[in-house]
PyMOL commands that place a pseudoatom at each C-alpha (Angstrom):
pseudoatom trace, name=CA, resn=UNK, resi=1, chain=A, elem=C, hetatm=0, pos=[-54.953, -60.823, -59.422]
pseudoatom trace, name=CA, resn=UNK, resi=2, chain=A, elem=C, hetatm=0, pos=[-55.860, -64.431, -60.443]
pseudoatom trace, name=CA, resn=UNK, resi=3, chain=A, elem=C, hetatm=0, pos=[-55.361, -66.140, -63.314]
pseudoatom trace, name=CA, resn=UNK, resi=4, chain=A, elem=C, hetatm=0, pos=[-57.823, -68.926, -64.336]
pseudoatom trace, name=CA, resn=UNK, resi=5, chain=A, elem=C, hetatm=0, pos=[-57.820, -71.325, -68.373]
pseudoatom trace, name=CA, resn=UNK, resi=6, chain=A, elem=C, hetatm=0, pos=[-61.525, -71.149, -69.648]
pseudoatom trace, name=CA, resn=UNK, resi=7, chain=A, elem=C, hetatm=0, pos=[-63.202, -74.188, -69.568]
pseudoatom trace, name=CA, resn=UNK, resi=8, chain=A, elem=C, hetatm=0, pos=[-64.161, -75.884, -72.880]
pseudoatom trace, name=CA, resn=UNK, resi=9, chain=A, elem=C, hetatm=0, pos=[-62.432, -72.966, -74.919]
pseudoatom trace, name=CA, resn=UNK, resi=10, chain=A, elem=C, hetatm=0, pos=[-60.087, -75.761, -76.216]
pseudoatom trace, name=CA, resn=UNK, resi=11, chain=A, elem=C, hetatm=0, pos=[-60.523, -77.381, -79.275]
pseudoatom trace, name=CA, resn=UNK, resi=12, chain=A, elem=C, hetatm=0, pos=[-58.348, -79.678, -81.839]
pseudoatom trace, name=CA, resn=UNK, resi=13, chain=A, elem=C, hetatm=0, pos=[-57.067, -77.013, -83.583]
pseudoatom trace, name=CA, resn=UNK, resi=14, chain=A, elem=C, hetatm=0, pos=[-56.214, -73.790, -80.901]
pseudoatom trace, name=CA, resn=UNK, resi=15, chain=A, elem=C, hetatm=0, pos=[-54.980, -74.302, -77.008]
pseudoatom trace, name=CA, resn=UNK, resi=16, chain=A, elem=C, hetatm=0, pos=[-57.368, -73.109, -74.123]
pseudoatom trace, name=CA, resn=UNK, resi=17, chain=A, elem=C, hetatm=0, pos=[-58.214, -69.408, -73.413]
pseudoatom trace, name=CA, resn=UNK, resi=18, chain=A, elem=C, hetatm=0, pos=[-56.025, -68.129, -70.546]
pseudoatom trace, name=CA, resn=UNK, resi=19, chain=A, elem=C, hetatm=0, pos=[-56.764, -65.169, -68.545]
pseudoatom trace, name=CA, resn=UNK, resi=20, chain=A, elem=C, hetatm=0, pos=[-55.711, -63.154, -65.439]
pseudoatom trace, name=CA, resn=UNK, resi=21, chain=A, elem=C, hetatm=0, pos=[-57.901, -61.090, -63.856]
pseudoatom trace, name=CA, resn=UNK, resi=22, chain=A, elem=C, hetatm=0, pos=[-57.911, -57.897, -60.701]
pseudoatom trace, name=CA, resn=UNK, resi=23, chain=A, elem=C, hetatm=0, pos=[-60.722, -58.193, -58.160]
pseudoatom trace, name=CA, resn=UNK, resi=24, chain=A, elem=C, hetatm=0, pos=[-61.574, -55.720, -55.304]
pseudoatom trace, name=CA, resn=UNK, resi=25, chain=A, elem=C, hetatm=0, pos=[-62.567, -57.018, -51.906]
pseudoatom trace, name=CA, resn=UNK, resi=26, chain=A, elem=C, hetatm=0, pos=[-66.040, -56.617, -52.643]
pseudoatom trace, name=CA, resn=UNK, resi=27, chain=A, elem=C, hetatm=0, pos=[-65.254, -59.308, -55.559]
pseudoatom trace, name=CA, resn=UNK, resi=28, chain=A, elem=C, hetatm=0, pos=[-66.000, -57.304, -58.262]
pseudoatom trace, name=CA, resn=UNK, resi=29, chain=A, elem=C, hetatm=0, pos=[-64.119, -57.589, -61.499]
pseudoatom trace, name=CA, resn=UNK, resi=30, chain=A, elem=C, hetatm=0, pos=[-61.750, -54.345, -62.042]
pseudoatom trace, name=CA, resn=UNK, resi=31, chain=A, elem=C, hetatm=0, pos=[-59.726, -55.609, -65.429]
pseudoatom trace, name=CA, resn=UNK, resi=32, chain=A, elem=C, hetatm=0, pos=[-59.661, -58.537, -67.143]
pseudoatom trace, name=CA, resn=UNK, resi=33, chain=A, elem=C, hetatm=0, pos=[-57.147, -59.717, -69.736]
pseudoatom trace, name=CA, resn=UNK, resi=34, chain=A, elem=C, hetatm=0, pos=[-55.845, -62.746, -72.160]
pseudoatom trace, name=CA, resn=UNK, resi=35, chain=A, elem=C, hetatm=0, pos=[-52.977, -64.233, -71.161]
pseudoatom trace, name=CA, resn=UNK, resi=36, chain=A, elem=C, hetatm=0, pos=[-50.540, -64.980, -74.321]
pseudoatom trace, name=CA, resn=UNK, resi=37, chain=A, elem=C, hetatm=0, pos=[-50.013, -69.003, -75.242]
pseudoatom trace, name=CA, resn=UNK, resi=38, chain=A, elem=C, hetatm=0, pos=[-46.767, -69.892, -74.418]
pseudoatom trace, name=CA, resn=UNK, resi=39, chain=A, elem=C, hetatm=0, pos=[-46.910, -67.733, -71.730]
pseudoatom trace, name=CA, resn=UNK, resi=40, chain=A, elem=C, hetatm=0, pos=[-46.996, -67.147, -68.164]
pseudoatom trace, name=CA, resn=UNK, resi=41, chain=A, elem=C, hetatm=0, pos=[-49.008, -64.532, -66.256]
pseudoatom trace, name=CA, resn=UNK, resi=42, chain=A, elem=C, hetatm=0, pos=[-46.230, -61.977, -65.244]
pseudoatom trace, name=CA, resn=UNK, resi=43, chain=A, elem=C, hetatm=0, pos=[-45.252, -60.403, -68.541]
pseudoatom trace, name=CA, resn=UNK, resi=44, chain=A, elem=C, hetatm=0, pos=[-49.136, -60.162, -68.613]
pseudoatom trace, name=CA, resn=UNK, resi=45, chain=A, elem=C, hetatm=0, pos=[-49.215, -58.102, -64.658]
pseudoatom trace, name=CA, resn=UNK, resi=46, chain=A, elem=C, hetatm=0, pos=[-48.256, -55.166, -65.890]
pseudoatom trace, name=CA, resn=UNK, resi=47, chain=A, elem=C, hetatm=0, pos=[-50.868, -54.281, -68.496]
pseudoatom trace, name=CA, resn=UNK, resi=48, chain=A, elem=C, hetatm=0, pos=[-53.283, -55.187, -67.063]
pseudoatom trace, name=CA, resn=UNK, resi=49, chain=A, elem=C, hetatm=0, pos=[-52.630, -52.558, -64.204]
pseudoatom trace, name=CA, resn=UNK, resi=50, chain=A, elem=C, hetatm=0, pos=[-52.453, -50.142, -66.310]
pseudoatom trace, name=CA, resn=UNK, resi=51, chain=A, elem=C, hetatm=0, pos=[-56.551, -50.021, -67.432]
pseudoatom trace, name=CA, resn=UNK, resi=52, chain=A, elem=C, hetatm=0, pos=[-56.902, -49.911, -63.618]
pseudoatom trace, name=CA, resn=UNK, resi=53, chain=A, elem=C, hetatm=0, pos=[-57.131, -45.859, -61.952]
pseudoatom trace, name=CA, resn=UNK, resi=54, chain=A, elem=C, hetatm=0, pos=[-55.378, -46.727, -58.648]
pseudoatom trace, name=CA, resn=UNK, resi=55, chain=A, elem=C, hetatm=0, pos=[-55.394, -43.447, -57.830]
pseudoatom trace, name=CA, resn=UNK, resi=56, chain=A, elem=C, hetatm=0, pos=[-54.902, -43.125, -53.764]
pseudoatom trace, name=CA, resn=UNK, resi=57, chain=A, elem=C, hetatm=0, pos=[-54.868, -46.834, -53.365]
for i in range(1, 57): cmd.bond("trace and resi %d" % i, "trace and resi %d" % (i + 1))
show_as sticks, trace
zoom trace
């Protein structure tokens, strides 16, 4: 899991876009979700994992 702010996404009228992603050990991105403005990554953690098949993990 890692959160990043998208470089160049901020304008004069909008805030920067923040993303939270889950990755496999091989480096492939398994799921990605935008983090709500004025929030942190914690509330986005569970909904992000809902889209990932964790069977036998």
